[in-house]
N, C-alpha and C positions, 0 to 999 in steps of 0.2 A: 329408397332411390332420392337423392336429393335434387330438389329439380329447378331452372334460375326458372322465374316466368315474367317474365315484359307484358308491359299493360297491366299490372297488377289492379291497378286502383279499379278499372275500366269495366265497365254494367260487361263484358264476358270475363275479365280476366280477376275476379271477387268471388264465381261461383266456381268457378278453375280449382284459387286459395286454396278453400273450402271443403272442398268435394277430395284438391289432395291429402289437405288434412286429416279424412278421416279418412281415405282411403288410409292411412301409416306414408304418405311421407314427406319429410323432412321438405321447406318452402325457403327460396329465396327471391323473396319478392320486390321488383327494381319498381320505386318509384320518386317522384321531382320532393313528391311531399310526401313523408312515414306519418303520420299524421290520416292522410283515408280510410289508412291499415289499421288504427286505434282499436276499430271493432274485432278487427279477428284476433287479436294477441293472444296469442298460443306460445307453448313452450316449438315447437313449432315450426318454427316464420321467427325469419327471418331478416326485415326489410334493410338496405340497402338505395344509396340516396343516390340520384342523378340520373342524368336530365342523356338518353339516349340520341337525339340526334343529335349532341355535343359530339357525344362518345365517354360524359365524367358521369365517372361509375361501374362505365357497365363490367373491365373489366373482372372488381372487386365481387362485382355478384355472374357471375360467369366461373368462375373459379371454387374445383373443388365439385362442380354439378353434375350430374350420373348423364342429366340433358336439361336441355335448354330448351323454350314456348315462347314464340312470340305469340299475345297478340294481342299487339299496338292497334289502334283505327283511326286514322285520319275525322279532325274534326274544323270543324271554320272559321280556329286558331295557329291551328300547323303546320305548319310547311307543306304547300305540293307533294315535296319529294321527301316526307317521313318514313313510309316506310321501305324505301330504297335503301336511303342513308343512316336512318339506324341500324334495321337489316345488318348492314355493310357490318356497322359499327360491330356488331355481335355476334357475325360470321368472326370478324379480326379477332376480334376478343377469343373464341373458341376455339383457334386457332392456336393460339402462343398459349388455351392453357388445357391442351388438349382432349378438349370434349369434343364428339360426335352426334350425340343424338341431336337431333334440328325438328323441331315443330311448329312450325309456320299459320298462323291461320289468316285467309283472304277474301274476297268472295268472290261468287259463283262466275261472276263477270270475267272471272280471268281463264282464258282456254286453253288447251293444250294447242299442238299442231292434227288436223287430221281426225279432231273430237267433234262425232258422233253426235247432237245438239239438237234437241227439241224444236217446233213452233212456236210453244210458250219460252220458251230459255231463248233460243233468237229475238225475241220479241225484247224479253230484256233487256238481252244482253245490247239491240240498235237504242231503245232509249236511257242506259245506261252512258253511251258514248254521250247518245246529247246533254245530259244533266251532270254524269259526272265521269268528264271525259278524265279532268285530270288525278280525279282518286283512283280511275283503273287506270288507265297510265304510269301511275305509281303502284301499283300494285304488281302488275305484268313485270317493269323491270325488277321490282323486289323478289319474284319469284323467277325470274332467269338467274338474279346472281345466284342466287340460292342452290341452282339446279347445278347453276356452274362451280360452284363448290363439291369441296374436296369434305362436307359431311355426307352424315345418313340420315340424310330430312324426308323431312314428308309434309308437304303444302295439302292443306285440309285447305275445301272449297266452300265458301255456304252461303247460301241467298239471306235474305233480308233475315233478319237476327231482330228477335222482343224476348223483352222482361217476363219475368212470370214467370212460376212455379215448374223443375220440371218433369216429365212423365214421367225419366228413364228409360227411354226407347229411344230411339233413332236409327233411319235408319246411313246408310257409310256404300260408299263403294263406287262404282260407275252407274250411275240413278239416273236418273230426271228426276230435272230441275225445273218451273217455270217459276209462277206468281207469286210462287208463297213463302213459309217462313218457316223459320224453328226457335224452337224455344235458344238463349244462347246457353242455359242449366243444361240443358238437353247436348250444346257441342264441348262444353270443358268436360262431361264427359266424355263422351267420344275419345276428346282430345286426350284422355287423361287410360285410356278405352283401347289408343294408338299407342301408344307408350310404355304400357303391362305386354303387351302381346307385340311390340314391337313390330307393331303392323307397317302395312306399307310404304315401307324403306324403298327410299326412292321413285315414292310415287305423289299422285293428287288427287288424290279418293272424294266426291263430294259429302257433303252429310245434307241428309232434312229431315223434318217429320217423319213421321215411324205414323 
């Protein structure tokens, strides 16, 4: 499978790219600075330079892909609408290229209508609205656009992401999440499993530690 990965140079993107190659996939990694991926150089890796927010290079990265993954994340320096605008650029490029499968990663604070949420989950949601209102709003709008797209989408929702060696295990689906964390490498594994199993198409599963 050829995967186009946006957010490839980030702390979740790097283990995703590495694991994808280890599992025999070809990876097109999108990066503003290709040198950030020099340590992952491999015959299975192609790096496309560009700016997802501006739309530069997005079409080149998506062309020929069997699936597209976005693990883009907000930083202090990024625009408030990063996920929405960059996501729209990716979706447009996918439509033009005829690529259907899309997996995007957002925070667990993004809810589905009528979703049952635990008390700790509600508390976390309230905290996010107070401390990261713009980030949450951006993610929610991005998800709305993804759900309205013609892609075979999956929105994976994760709690607080932490660095470290993956455990190789995780929980995914309609699970309760609260004040907890999950290792980025395990989230990467989950994303690849979703793609390989063609699982949760048109759904918004959550991922957490095993």
